ZASE-703784 format. One record per residue: x, y, z of N, C-alpha, C in turn; residue in one letter. Coordinates in steps of 0.001 Angstrom, whole numbers, padded with zeros to 6 digits, always signed. Layout:
% ZASE-703784
XYZXYZXYZA ...
***
This chain:
% ZASE-703784
+011123-078206-084075+010045-079154-083773+008610-078169-083858X +007715-078655-084501+006474-077787-084828+005731-078572-083571X +005284-077353-082354+004267-078094-081698+002780-077364-081923X +002146-078209-082162+000705-077810-082226-000329-078744-081507X -001635-078423-081375-002301-079445-080460-003556-079891-081485X -003616-081025-081045-004880-081635-081737-005916-082335-080677X -007309-082316-080906-007963-083169-079721-007845-084659-079887X -007716-085011-078786-007855-086558-078876-009043-087075-079244X -008591-088306-079841-009855-089344-080608-010599-089779-079395X -011946-089813-079378-012741-090345-078384-012896-091743-078796X -012520-092917-077443-012528-094491-077864-014082-094694-078530X -014096-095568-079641-015530-095909-079917-016315-096780-078575X -015440-097448-077664-016182-098145-076474-016835-096919-075921X -016176-096116-075277-016478-094874-074766-017694-094213-075057X -017911-093827-075935-018930-093242-077049-019926-094460-077023X -019665-095520-077343-020783-096524-077009-021443-096473-075804X -020754-096750-074598-020972-096661-073339-021959-095557-073087X -021560-094347-073396-021918-093207-073211-023311-092882-073773X -023814-093567-074698-024972-093078-075809-025691-094271-075741X -025430-095619-075523-026485-096676-075513-027442-096867-074591X -027267-096378-073023-027854-096491-072174-029028-095478-072236X -028851-094006-072790-029536-092919-072955-030838-093334-073912X -030637-094224-074717-031683-094682-075642-033005-095520-074947X -034358-094933-074937-035161-095747-074258-035541-096827-075030X -035919-097682-074184-036405-099419-074584-037400-098915-075451X -037475-100069-076482-038714-099732-077646-039795-100300-077009X -040971-099667-077070-042051-099733-076595-042933-100793-077266X -043640-101676-076824-044351-102904-077589-045321-102326-078325X -045786-103065-079475-046879-102334-080220-048219-102237-079155X -048817-101092-079307-050247-100838-078453-050862-102053-078633X -051282-102365-080055-052350-103300-080168-052152-104743-079481X -051280-105178-079650-050710-106167-079371-050726-106555-077890X -050247-105331-077002-050275-105466-075838-052015-105416-075263X -052385-104444-075729-053938-104307-075379-054574-105582-075419X -054583-106311-076505-054846-107813-076563-054247-108834-075245X -052911-108756-075282-052351-109587-074071-053042-109434-072922X -052810-108196-072541-053314-107664-070924-054995-107834-070794X -055828-107863-072020-057247-108123-072147-057226-109577-071896X -056512-110327-072672-056620-111841-072446-056390-112171-071362X -055189-111458-070379-054975-112003-069295-055900-111659-068206X -056914-110501-068111-057561-110431-067285-058975-111626-067701X -059244-111555-068910-060235-112487-069362-059949-113919-068802X -058683-114486-069183-058379-115665-068528-058502-115949-067097X -058180-114730-066191-058449-114972-065041-059963-114894-064335X -060812-114357-065172-062416-114606-065112-062807-115722-065357X -062595-116068-066647-062919-117284-066994-062202-118726-066315X -061215-118485-066041-060362-119560-065267-060742-119951-063845X -061264-118707-063458-061713-118856-061798-063213-119706-062133X -064007-119243-062786-065131-119925-063361-065181-121257-063560X -064257-121738-064258-064298-123022-064880-064083-124152-063524X -063455-123606-062419-062915-124179-061227-063933-124439-060174X -065394-124255-060805-066374-124602-059761-067179-125761-059782X -067919-126230-058774-068590-127128-058905-067636-128395-057474X -066989-127766-056644-066367-128828-055581-066749-128082-054255X -068020-127650-054027-068292-127178-052855-068271-127905-051636X -068477-129146-051506-068051-129927-050275-066701-129962-049902X -066036-130137-050957-064388-130088-050909-063680-128607-050398X -064480-127589-050963-063914-126500-050706-064330-126191-049168X -065355-126615-048664-065683-126130-047159-064771-126953-046398X -064502-128464-046637-063683-129259-045996-062097-128778-045955X -061709-128286-046956-060167-127551-047069-060510-126174-046495X -061380-125564-046323-061786-124065-045517-061362-124609-043535X -062149-125493-043403-062046-125697-042110-060206-126341-041925X -059931-126811-042842-058529-127428-042766-057463-125945-042558X -057881-125122-043391-056930-124024-043596-057383-123081-042001X -058511-123223-041750-058493-122408-040312-058043-123064-039348X -058010-124560-039138-057429-125284-038037-055839-124983-037900X -055392-124962-039176-053975-124795-039701-053310-123319-039087X -054069-122442-039569-053845-121241-039146-054023-121040-037487X -054835-121590-036852-054710-121623-035424-053585-122336-035019X -053259-123442-035390-052240-124283-034807-050462-123603-035033X -050769-122898-036093-049165-122198-036240-049351-120678-035679X -050426-120494-035101-050518-119292-033960-050517-117979-035118X -051038-118008-036353-051449-116834-036883-052436-116103-036450X -052265-114328-036503-053145-114010-036056-054899-114111-036283X -055676-114011-035497-056970-114329-035938-057718-113149-036603X -058267-113920-038091-059005-112792-038865-059898-112121-037975X -060613-112748-036925-061550-111628-036354-060922-110230-035621X -059620-110499-035428-059177-109174-034390-059165-107888-035660X -058687-108413-037257-058798-107354-037941-060293-107157-038302X -060996-107902-038238-062526-107541-038878-063139-106508-037485X -062804-106890-036248-063313-106188-035161-062936-104934-035096X -061619-104378-035918-061304-103024-035881-062101-102377-037111X -062532-103067-038255-063417-102708-038939-064607-102306-038479X -065183-103129-037687-066527-102922-037483-066745-101684-036348X -065855-101239-036153-066083-100160-034861-067121-098901-035713X -067264-098589-036746-067849-097947-037455-068676-098439-038649X -069976-097921-039131-070052-098316-040506-069201-097803-041716X -068980-096476-041278-068174-095975-042667-067155-096602-042690X -066260-097180-041870-065106-097776-042088-065219-098777-042971X -066128-099850-042484-066195-101165-042970-066739-101032-044465X -067366-099943-044660-068016-099641-046000-067082-099525-047002X -065930-098493-046409-064948-098060-047270-063957-099405-047557X -063913-100315-046554-063446-101308-046594-063823-102444-047867X -064839-102466-047907-065873-103171-049046-065613-102680-050590X -065727-101325-050239-065507-100382-051255-064153-100293-051976X -063195-100673-051512-061894-100819-051809-061673-102053-052145X -062024-103162-051607-062150-104698-052036-062727-104744-053377X -064129-103995-053565-064863-104058-054986-064125-103308-055909X -063669-102221-055849-063257-101221-056828-061782-101205-057230X -060726-101540-056265-059497-101021-056629-058749-101955-057113X -059032-103386-057113-058128-104357-057294-057667-104419-059070X -058845-104327-059972-058581-104309-061453-058104-102949-061800X -058942-101708-061287-058331-100582-062001-056875-100164-061327X -056314-100725-060124-055070-100124-059735-054077-100744-060403X -054638-102374-060918-053448-103097-061550-053211-102778-063088X -054789-102061-063548-054680-101506-064920-053729-100468-065100X -054172-099522-064224-053646-098084-064263-051989-098394-064160X -051532-099273-063245-049842-099548-062992-049280-100070-064404X -050187-100848-065239-049553-101291-066315-049336-100246-067412X -050417-099273-067579-050489-098316-068460-049242-097521-068345X -049388-096947-066820-048382-095722-066753-046861-096807-066890X -046731-097911-066866-045322-098644-066897-045022-098666-068489X -046142-098741-069606-046222-099066-070865-045820-097349-071394X -046241-096348-071001-046208-095251-071412-044558-094413-070791X -044447-094870-069542-043045-094310-069220-041904-095030-068886X -042141-096688-068840-041046-097609-068632-041323-098721-069430X -041075-098441-070519-041430-099770-071284-040808-100873-070787X -039591-100907-070611-038765-102158-070185-039409-103031-068861X -039673-101971-067711-040230-102428-066649-041830-103148-067031X -042525-102430-068007-043499-102722-068604-043956-104450-068818X -043010-104849-069505-042611-105977-070242-042462-107044-069033X -041292-106598-068343-041223-107437-067030-042414-107717-066197X -043022-106471-065991-044418-106269-065159-045394-107431-065416X -045597-107470-066824-046647-107928-067186-046482-109384-067506X -045415-109772-067663-044752-111381-068069-044945-111751-066377X -044352-111160-065330-044611-111741-063954-046203-112031-063500X -046732-110789-064008-048397-110967-063594-049068-112267-064462X -048587-112152-065633-049046-113692-066187-048749-114761-065815X -047490-114797-065301-046999-116057-064552-047829-116471-063239X -047878-115162-062438-048595-115555-061244-050101-115929-061398X -050710-115053-062729-052305-115511-062820-052476-117070-063220X -051349-117428-064208-051550-118503-064487-051539-119595-063476X -050323-119210-062778-050285-120435-061526-051420-120511-060571X -052097-119387-060481-052766-119095-059496-054243-119637-060065X -054759-119890-061300-055851-120817-061999-055725-122207-061854X -054639-122856-061534-054377-124066-061281-054723-124232-060151X -054446-123761-058979-054767-123920-057754-056159-124434-057387X -057222-123353-057888-058610-124023-057402-058967-125317-057855X -058360-126005-058707-058777-127097-059218-058169-128293-058190X -057093-128130-057783-056552-128883-057161-056969-128666-055250X -056959-127353-055166-057649-127191-053673-058880-125961-053738X -059780-126316-054028-060993-125707-053853-061114-124944-052472X -061464-123947-052494-061377-123278-050856-062439-122249-050573X -063406-122415-049681-064378-121564-049475-064026-120349-048587X -064227-119061-048747-063804-118041-047868-064031-117895-046698X -063635-117270-045562-063817-117433-044195-065237-116782-044097X -065760-115975-044726-067220-115449-044543-068168-116432-044777X -067972-117612-045374-068879-118545-045264-068618-119696-044331X -067665-119650-043712-067509-120670-042335-068361-120258-041397X -069295-121230-040925-070051-121067-039645-069059-121428-038167X -069585-120641-037284-068896-121167-035859-067469-120159-035567X -067126-119161-036607-065884-118458-036773-065969-117140-036223X -067584-116774-036062-067678-115510-035671-067207-114372-036379X -067075-114859-037826-066892-113760-038516-068029-113143-039376X -068223-112134-040182-069140-111454-040481-068966-111328-042173X -069705-111614-042933-069744-111246-044248-070081-109612-044343X -069154-109113-044249-069011-107502-044300-069868-107027-045543X -069510-107475-046809-070160-107007-048050-071869-107244-047858X -072296-108152-047510-073514-108541-047611-074457-107811-046590X -073497-107555-045414-074428-106738-044272-074304-105554-044440X -072983-104741-044812-072945-103691-045064-072848-102900-046212X -072520-103626-047455-072484-103446-048684-071022-102589-049087X -070831-102122-050217-071419-102878-051384-070592-104345-051796X -071556-105091-052417-071126-106483-052596-070518-106687-053985X -069716-107538-054448-069648-107943-055726-070299-109341-055876X -070498-110036-054873-070805-111360-055150-072120-111472-054856X -073074-112352-055648-074230-112888-055330-074343-114419-054384X -075352-114937-054350-075374-116027-053716-074815-117146-054367X -073740-117789-054039-072833-118488-054565-073433-119689-055429X -074739-120022-055305-075661-120949-056144-076000-120433-057331X -076565-118983-057360-076609-118236-058583-075849-117320-059243X -074157-117071-058702-073580-116695-059228-072636-117081-060125X -072814-116609-061775-072181-117338-062537-071007-116373-063089X -070833-115338-062518-069783-114448-062783-068332-114860-062105X -068392-115606-061294-067224-115702-060299-067226-117374-059647X -065842-117394-059321-066120-118883-058376-065794-118378-057033X -066347-118323-056090-066328-117707-054537-065665-119119-054014X -065411-120152-054640-064658-121086-053767-063288-121402-054350X -062442-120065-054997-061369-120300-055332-060637-119262-054614X -060568-119125-053081-060227-118300-052443-058545-118096-052079X -057976-119458-052595-056360-119433-052613-055946-119547-053998X -054889-118867-054257-054458-117774-053796-055121-116749-053711X -054801-115390-052931-055302-114235-053003-054683-113426-054129X -055419-113156-055580-054697-112490-056518-054940-111010-056085X -056050-110500-055273-056028-109290-054537-054539-108625-054141X -053952-109703-053344-052939-109470-052654-051827-109280-053654X -051853-110626-054307-050398-110776-055184-050421-109929-056147X -051482-109384-056715-051221-108228-057625-050959-107013-056829X -051510-106850-055981-051046-105294-055232-049622-105271-054952X -049351-106542-054377-047884-106506-054212-046986-106585-055473X -047398-107034-056324-046688-106524-057585-046669-105184-058132X -047578-104595-057883-047706-103241-058191-046752-102325-057307X -046780-102643-056175-045765-102081-055329-044356-102358-055456X -044147-103249-055967-042670-103955-056165-042215-103237-057601X -043233-103557-058637-042880-102879-059685-042765-101082-059809X -043383-100472-058994-043314-099177-059021-042072-098809-058293X -041642-099596-057251-040503-099181-056520-039223-099549-057353X -039396-100365-058461-038422-100575-059039-038141-099830-060178X -039113-099252-060750-039318-098501-061534-038874-096885-061590X -039000-096491-060460-039163-095256-060017-037665-095212-058862X -037304-093669-058942-036120-093360-058157-036309-092461-056864X -037879-092545-056670-038342-091261-055572-037730-091779-054062X -037328-090760-053349-037115-091361-051937-038451-091978-051267X -039718-091512-051724-040683-091856-051219-041105-093150-051668X -040713-093681-052775-041379-095123-053530-041425-096029-052740X -041094-096209-051327-041596-097440-050375-042910-097302-049877X -043211-096116-049839-044784-095918-049446-045280-096619-050512X -045409-096790-051529-046136-097766-052449-046440-099296-051711X -045807-099529-050638-045982-100926-050080-047323-100837-049133X -047777-099530-049130-049042-099403-048328-050044-099620-049164X -050059-099979-050456-051382-100834-051508-051263-102187-050810X -050332-102931-050833-050473-104183-050734-050698-104381-048950X -050467-103339-048353-050617-103538-046582-052122-103171-046723X -052576-102205-047248-054076-101755-047101-054896-103279-047411X -054420-103703-048730-055325-104994-049560-055180-105891-048475X -054447-106356-047859-054221-107403-046948-055068-107175-045877X -055032-105976-045178-056186-105778-043964-057342-105671-044610X -057760-105398-045747-059112-105400-046311-059597-106699-046813X -058809-107535-047403-059131-109076-047791-059463-109788-046458X -058631-109621-045569-058915-110247-044315-059876-109623-043268X -060000-108357-043178-060940-108047-042336-062376-108149-042935X -062605-107983-044341-064122-108257-044773-064125-109622-044865X -063568-110646-044226-063467-112222-044408-063484-112718-045902X -062848-112031-046560-062810-112711-048235-061541-113724-048530X -060702-113521-047346-059641-114175-047708-058991-114620-046145X -058288-115787-046089-057357-116169-044995-055952-115353-045080X -055513-115420-044050-053724-114772-043869-053188-115783-044921X -053693-117195-044959-052696-118209-045638-052641-117953-047221X -054335-117565-047583-054076-116948-049159-053437-116073-049495X -052770-115007-048719-052002-113990-049051-050353-114522-048994X -050326-115483-048177-048998-116134-047774-048635-117222-048867X -049541-117561-049646-049459-118405-051025-049295-117261-052018X -049874-116359-051791-049951-115789-053006-048460-114635-053065X -047870-114767-052148-046559-114251-052150-045593-115233-052388X -045738-116445-052079-044911-117176-052643-044833-117408-053890X -046084-117429-054691-046152-117578-056272-045377-116329-056539X -045734-115040-056108-045107-113820-056924-043574-113762-056714X -043163-114580-055523-041362-114695-055371-041106-115677-056480X -041892-116691-056747-041233-117937-057658-041298-116892-058885X -042305-116350-059352-042385-115572-060597-041224-114314-060802X -041106-113781-060000-039874-112967-059674-038537-113943-060091X -038238-114602-059545-037057-115559-059690-037041-116300-061243X -038099-116191-061696-037915-116991-063407-037978-115799-064398X -038367-114785-064154-038673-113881-065103-037531-112877-064900X -036891-112758-065833-035550-111854-065672-035951-110269-065666X -035623-109649-064598-035573-108277-064658-035121-107385-065668X -035635-106173-065776-035235-105030-066705-033708-104897-066673X -032987-104571-067327-031357-104270-067627-031739-102534-066898X -032162-101971-067927-032432-100239-067601-033474-099689-068298X -033859-098575-068108-034869-097297-068353-034245-096274-068905X -035243-095570-069417-034567-094116-069623-034287-093510-068407X -035050-093903-067389-035078-093189-066025-033808-093437-065266X -033370-094740-065455-032198-095247-064964-030992-094676-065712X -031200-094698-067354-030004-094017-067865-029708-092463-067641X -030902-091836-067389-030547-090326-067071-029624-090029-066224X -029638-091006-064969-029227-090742-063698-027710-091476-063678X -027970-092686-064624-026530-093446-064493-025533-093246-065532X -026503-092844-066602-025420-092708-067864-024061-091985-067529X -022841-092975-068156-021450-092207-067907-021347-090996-068631X -020843-090043-068575-020293-088980-069202-019311-089336-070275X -019582-088223-071400-018487-088231-072376-017117-087775-071937X -016235-089111-072412-014645-088389-072100-014382-086943-072688X -014118-086002-071701-013750-084816-072300-012265-084549-073099X -012273-084131-074271-011477-084019-075099-010268-083355-074383X -009043-084076-074497-007710-083542-074084-006831-082951-075111X -006164-082164-074632-005384-081363-075907-003622-082128-075611X -003405-082582-076777-002115-083112-076660-001283-082371-077764X -000006-082617-077578+000948-082167-078681+001126-083065-079529X +000836-082764-080775+000885-083514-082179+002454-084112-082246X +003406-082855-082446+004647-083390-082530+005620-083739-081718X +005156-083952-080141+005711-084285-079149+006269-085362-079379X +007806-085589-078908+008668-087138-079326+008697-087660-080489X +008685-086723-081649+008971-086858-082947+010386-086598-083200X 
***
Protein backbone atom coordinates (compact mmCIF):
# COMPACT_ATOMS: atom_id res chain seq x y z
CA UNK A 1 0.00 0.00 0.00
CA UNK A 2 1.42 3.33 -1.04
CA UNK A 3 0.93 5.84 1.74
CA UNK A 4 1.39 9.42 0.57
CA UNK A 5 0.09 12.69 1.90
CA UNK A 6 -2.19 15.23 0.19
CA UNK A 7 -3.62 18.50 1.55
CA UNK A 8 -7.32 18.31 2.28
CA UNK A 9 -9.46 20.37 -0.03
CA UNK A 10 -10.91 23.49 1.58
CA UNK A 11 -14.67 23.55 1.45
CA UNK A 12 -16.07 26.35 -0.79
CA UNK A 13 -18.49 27.52 1.90
CA UNK A 14 -15.71 27.92 4.44
CA UNK A 15 -13.62 29.97 2.00
CA UNK A 16 -16.58 32.18 1.12
CA UNK A 17 -17.42 32.81 4.77
CA UNK A 18 -13.80 33.66 5.53
CA UNK A 19 -13.29 36.08 2.68
CA UNK A 20 -16.69 37.72 2.14
CA UNK A 21 -16.89 39.74 5.40
CA UNK A 22 -13.41 41.14 4.84
CA UNK A 23 -14.57 42.93 1.74
CA UNK A 24 -15.46 46.52 2.51
CA UNK A 25 -18.96 47.69 1.72
CA UNK A 26 -19.10 49.63 -1.53
CA UNK A 27 -18.95 53.38 -0.93
CA UNK A 28 -21.87 55.28 -2.53
CA UNK A 29 -21.02 57.73 -5.34
CA UNK A 30 -19.65 60.93 -3.84
CA UNK A 31 -21.59 63.39 -6.02
CA UNK A 32 -24.90 61.66 -5.35
CA UNK A 33 -24.26 61.62 -1.60
CA UNK A 34 -23.20 65.27 -1.60
CA UNK A 35 -26.46 66.21 -3.30
CA UNK A 36 -28.50 64.03 -0.92
CA UNK A 37 -26.89 65.44 2.23
CA UNK A 38 -27.01 69.00 0.91
CA UNK A 39 -30.65 68.46 0.07
CA UNK A 40 -31.30 67.15 3.58
CA UNK A 41 -29.87 70.30 5.14
CA UNK A 42 -31.72 72.51 2.65
CA UNK A 43 -35.03 70.78 3.36
CA UNK A 44 -34.36 71.26 7.06
CA UNK A 45 -33.93 75.02 6.66
CA UNK A 46 -36.66 75.63 4.07
CA UNK A 47 -39.16 73.30 5.69
CA UNK A 48 -38.98 75.04 9.05
CA UNK A 49 -39.39 78.40 7.34
CA UNK A 50 -42.55 77.23 5.56
CA UNK A 51 -44.20 76.56 8.92
CA UNK A 52 -44.19 80.22 9.96
CA UNK A 53 -47.23 82.37 10.58
CA UNK A 54 -48.72 80.63 13.62
CA UNK A 55 -47.54 83.01 16.34
CA UNK A 56 -50.67 83.11 18.58
CA UNK A 57 -51.02 79.32 18.49
CA UNK A 58 -47.29 78.92 19.14
CA UNK A 59 -47.54 80.89 22.38
CA UNK A 60 -50.66 79.03 23.49
CA UNK A 61 -48.88 75.74 22.91
CA UNK A 62 -45.85 77.04 24.79
CA UNK A 63 -47.92 77.67 27.90
CA UNK A 64 -49.48 74.22 27.56
CA UNK A 65 -46.04 72.60 27.36
CA UNK A 66 -44.74 74.62 30.31
CA UNK A 67 -47.71 73.67 32.45
CA UNK A 68 -47.51 70.01 31.40
CA UNK A 69 -43.86 69.82 32.40
CA UNK A 70 -44.69 71.23 35.82
CA UNK A 71 -47.63 68.83 36.17
CA UNK A 72 -45.45 65.76 35.53
CA UNK A 73 -42.66 67.17 37.70
CA UNK A 74 -39.98 67.48 35.06
CA UNK A 75 -36.94 69.47 36.22
CA UNK A 76 -37.38 73.20 35.94
CA UNK A 77 -35.45 74.70 33.02
CA UNK A 78 -34.55 77.58 35.34
CA UNK A 79 -32.35 75.24 37.39
CA UNK A 80 -30.11 74.49 34.41
CA UNK A 81 -30.01 78.11 33.34
CA UNK A 82 -29.09 79.23 36.86
CA UNK A 83 -25.97 77.06 36.64
CA UNK A 84 -24.95 78.71 33.36
CA UNK A 85 -25.52 82.21 34.70
CA UNK A 86 -22.89 81.83 37.42
CA UNK A 87 -20.38 83.37 35.03
CA UNK A 88 -20.38 85.25 31.75
CA UNK A 89 -17.78 82.87 30.28
CA UNK A 90 -19.86 79.75 30.85
CA UNK A 91 -23.05 81.16 29.38
CA UNK A 92 -21.10 82.58 26.43
CA UNK A 93 -19.62 79.13 25.77
CA UNK A 94 -23.09 77.60 25.92
CA UNK A 95 -24.42 80.11 23.39
CA UNK A 96 -21.42 79.47 21.13
CA UNK A 97 -21.95 75.72 21.37
CA UNK A 98 -25.60 76.13 20.41
CA UNK A 99 -24.73 78.38 17.47
CA UNK A 100 -21.73 76.56 15.99
CA UNK A 101 -21.68 72.84 16.85
CA UNK A 102 -25.04 71.55 15.56
CA UNK A 103 -24.44 71.47 11.80
CA UNK A 104 -20.62 71.01 11.69
CA UNK A 105 -20.68 68.06 14.12
CA UNK A 106 -23.38 66.28 12.14
CA UNK A 107 -21.61 66.96 8.84
CA UNK A 108 -18.25 65.76 10.22
CA UNK A 109 -19.98 62.63 11.50
CA UNK A 110 -21.40 61.84 8.05
CA UNK A 111 -18.10 62.58 6.28
CA UNK A 112 -16.16 60.30 8.62
CA UNK A 113 -18.66 57.47 8.20
CA UNK A 114 -18.61 57.92 4.42
CA UNK A 115 -14.83 57.61 4.33
CA UNK A 116 -14.33 54.93 6.98
CA UNK A 117 -17.61 53.05 7.47
CA UNK A 118 -19.68 53.18 4.25
CA UNK A 119 -22.35 50.75 5.47
CA UNK A 120 -22.87 52.73 8.67
CA UNK A 121 -22.92 55.93 6.62
CA UNK A 122 -25.85 54.76 4.49
CA UNK A 123 -27.70 53.65 7.63
CA UNK A 124 -27.05 56.92 9.52
CA UNK A 125 -27.99 59.07 6.54
CA UNK A 126 -31.29 57.24 6.17
CA UNK A 127 -32.07 57.55 9.88
CA UNK A 128 -31.31 61.29 9.85
CA UNK A 129 -33.45 61.75 6.76
CA UNK A 130 -36.42 60.00 8.38
CA UNK A 131 -36.08 61.98 11.62
CA UNK A 132 -35.68 65.30 9.83
CA UNK A 133 -38.65 64.71 7.55
CA UNK A 134 -40.87 63.76 10.48
CA UNK A 135 -39.64 66.75 12.47
CA UNK A 136 -40.59 69.15 9.69
CA UNK A 137 -44.21 68.05 9.82
CA UNK A 138 -44.71 68.74 13.52
CA UNK A 139 -44.41 72.57 13.41
CA UNK A 140 -47.40 72.69 11.05
CA UNK A 141 -49.54 70.74 13.52
CA UNK A 142 -47.99 72.02 16.73
CA UNK A 143 -46.15 75.36 16.40
CA UNK A 144 -44.27 76.12 19.60
CA UNK A 145 -42.60 79.25 20.93
CA UNK A 146 -39.31 78.54 22.75
CA UNK A 147 -39.15 79.11 26.52
CA UNK A 148 -36.94 82.19 26.07
CA UNK A 149 -39.98 83.97 24.62
CA UNK A 150 -42.34 83.16 27.48
CA UNK A 151 -43.02 85.86 30.05
CA UNK A 152 -43.44 85.03 33.71
CA UNK A 153 -41.09 82.03 33.67
CA UNK A 154 -38.01 83.81 34.97
CA UNK A 155 -35.94 82.56 32.03
CA UNK A 156 -33.42 84.76 30.23
CA UNK A 157 -32.77 84.83 26.50
CA UNK A 158 -29.07 84.17 27.05
CA UNK A 159 -28.10 84.55 23.39
CA UNK A 160 -29.64 88.03 23.19
CA UNK A 161 -28.19 89.17 26.52
CA UNK A 162 -24.73 87.58 26.45
CA UNK A 163 -24.23 86.58 22.80
CA UNK A 164 -23.57 85.17 20.32
CA UNK A 165 -27.06 84.83 18.88
CA UNK A 166 -28.16 83.08 15.71
CA UNK A 167 -31.65 84.61 15.77
CA UNK A 168 -32.92 88.07 15.08
CA UNK A 169 -36.29 89.51 16.08
CA UNK A 170 -38.97 86.95 15.13
CA UNK A 171 -40.84 89.51 13.05
CA UNK A 172 -37.82 90.15 10.80
CA UNK A 173 -36.07 86.77 10.93
CA UNK A 174 -36.52 85.29 7.46
CA UNK A 175 -33.84 82.59 7.81
CA UNK A 176 -35.42 80.42 10.48
CA UNK A 177 -38.71 79.60 12.11
CA UNK A 178 -38.36 80.42 15.79
CA UNK A 179 -41.78 78.94 16.51
CA UNK A 180 -40.69 75.40 15.60
CA UNK A 181 -39.12 74.46 18.92
CA UNK A 182 -40.57 70.94 18.94
CA UNK A 183 -38.89 68.61 18.34
CA UNK A 184 -35.33 69.65 19.07
CA UNK A 185 -33.27 68.51 16.11
CA UNK A 186 -30.26 69.91 17.93
CA UNK A 187 -30.72 67.09 20.40
CA UNK A 188 -32.06 64.48 17.96
CA UNK A 189 -29.09 64.84 15.61
CA UNK A 190 -26.60 64.93 18.48
CA UNK A 191 -28.03 61.70 19.88
CA UNK A 192 -27.82 60.04 16.46
CA UNK A 193 -24.18 61.14 16.13
CA UNK A 194 -23.39 59.42 19.43
CA UNK A 195 -25.36 56.27 18.57
CA UNK A 196 -23.83 56.09 15.11
CA UNK A 197 -20.26 56.45 16.37
CA UNK A 198 -20.79 53.87 19.08
CA UNK A 199 -22.18 51.45 16.50
CA UNK A 200 -19.38 52.08 14.00
CA UNK A 201 -16.40 51.86 16.38
CA UNK A 202 -15.03 49.28 18.78
CA UNK A 203 -13.08 51.44 21.22
CA UNK A 204 -13.64 50.78 24.91
CA UNK A 205 -14.17 54.55 25.25
CA UNK A 206 -16.85 54.81 22.58
CA UNK A 207 -19.63 55.44 25.13
CA UNK A 208 -18.02 58.80 25.81
CA UNK A 209 -19.67 59.96 22.59
CA UNK A 210 -22.84 60.22 24.67
CA UNK A 211 -21.33 63.37 26.17
CA UNK A 212 -22.22 65.17 22.94
CA UNK A 213 -26.01 64.77 23.29
CA UNK A 214 -25.75 65.28 27.06
CA UNK A 215 -23.94 68.61 26.66
CA UNK A 216 -26.32 69.53 23.83
CA UNK A 217 -29.31 68.84 26.09
CA UNK A 218 -27.96 71.02 28.88
CA UNK A 219 -27.14 73.77 26.39
CA UNK A 220 -30.52 73.87 24.61
CA UNK A 221 -32.36 73.88 27.94
CA UNK A 222 -29.99 76.21 29.76
CA UNK A 223 -30.08 78.80 26.99
CA UNK A 224 -33.91 78.62 27.01
CA UNK A 225 -34.08 77.60 23.37
CA UNK A 226 -35.92 74.35 24.09
CA UNK A 227 -38.06 72.62 26.68
CA UNK A 228 -37.27 69.21 28.11
CA UNK A 229 -40.25 67.92 26.17
CA UNK A 230 -38.67 69.00 22.88
CA UNK A 231 -35.77 66.63 23.54
CA UNK A 232 -38.10 63.85 24.70
CA UNK A 233 -40.12 64.05 21.48
CA UNK A 234 -36.91 64.12 19.41
CA UNK A 235 -35.73 60.98 21.21
CA UNK A 236 -39.02 59.22 20.47
CA UNK A 237 -38.80 60.16 16.79
CA UNK A 238 -35.21 58.91 16.60
CA UNK A 239 -36.21 55.66 18.28
CA UNK A 240 -38.95 55.15 15.71
CA UNK A 241 -36.54 55.87 12.85
CA UNK A 242 -34.00 53.40 14.24
CA UNK A 243 -36.75 50.81 14.44
CA UNK A 244 -37.77 51.14 10.79
CA UNK A 245 -34.34 51.66 9.17
CA UNK A 246 -32.39 48.36 9.00
CA UNK A 247 -28.98 48.58 10.69
CA UNK A 248 -25.80 47.73 8.75
CA UNK A 249 -24.79 44.08 8.76
CA UNK A 250 -21.06 44.52 8.86
CA UNK A 251 -18.26 46.89 7.92
CA UNK A 252 -14.54 46.55 7.37
CA UNK A 253 -13.95 47.26 11.05
CA UNK A 254 -16.19 44.43 12.22
CA UNK A 255 -14.83 42.18 9.51
CA UNK A 256 -11.25 42.57 10.70
CA UNK A 257 -12.19 41.59 14.23
CA UNK A 258 -14.89 39.06 13.43
CA UNK A 259 -13.76 37.37 10.23
CA UNK A 260 -13.46 33.62 10.64
CA UNK A 261 -10.06 32.08 10.13
CA UNK A 262 -9.28 29.92 7.13
CA UNK A 263 -9.48 26.23 7.88
CA UNK A 264 -5.89 24.97 8.21
CA UNK A 265 -4.80 22.35 5.78
CA UNK A 266 -4.84 18.87 7.24
CA UNK A 267 -2.60 16.09 6.16
CA UNK A 268 -4.45 12.94 5.10
CA UNK A 269 -3.22 9.60 3.89
CA UNK A 270 -4.25 9.36 0.27
CA UNK A 271 -4.03 5.60 0.12
CA UNK A 272 -5.40 4.77 3.53
CA UNK A 273 -8.34 2.37 3.59
CA UNK A 274 -8.01 1.39 -0.07
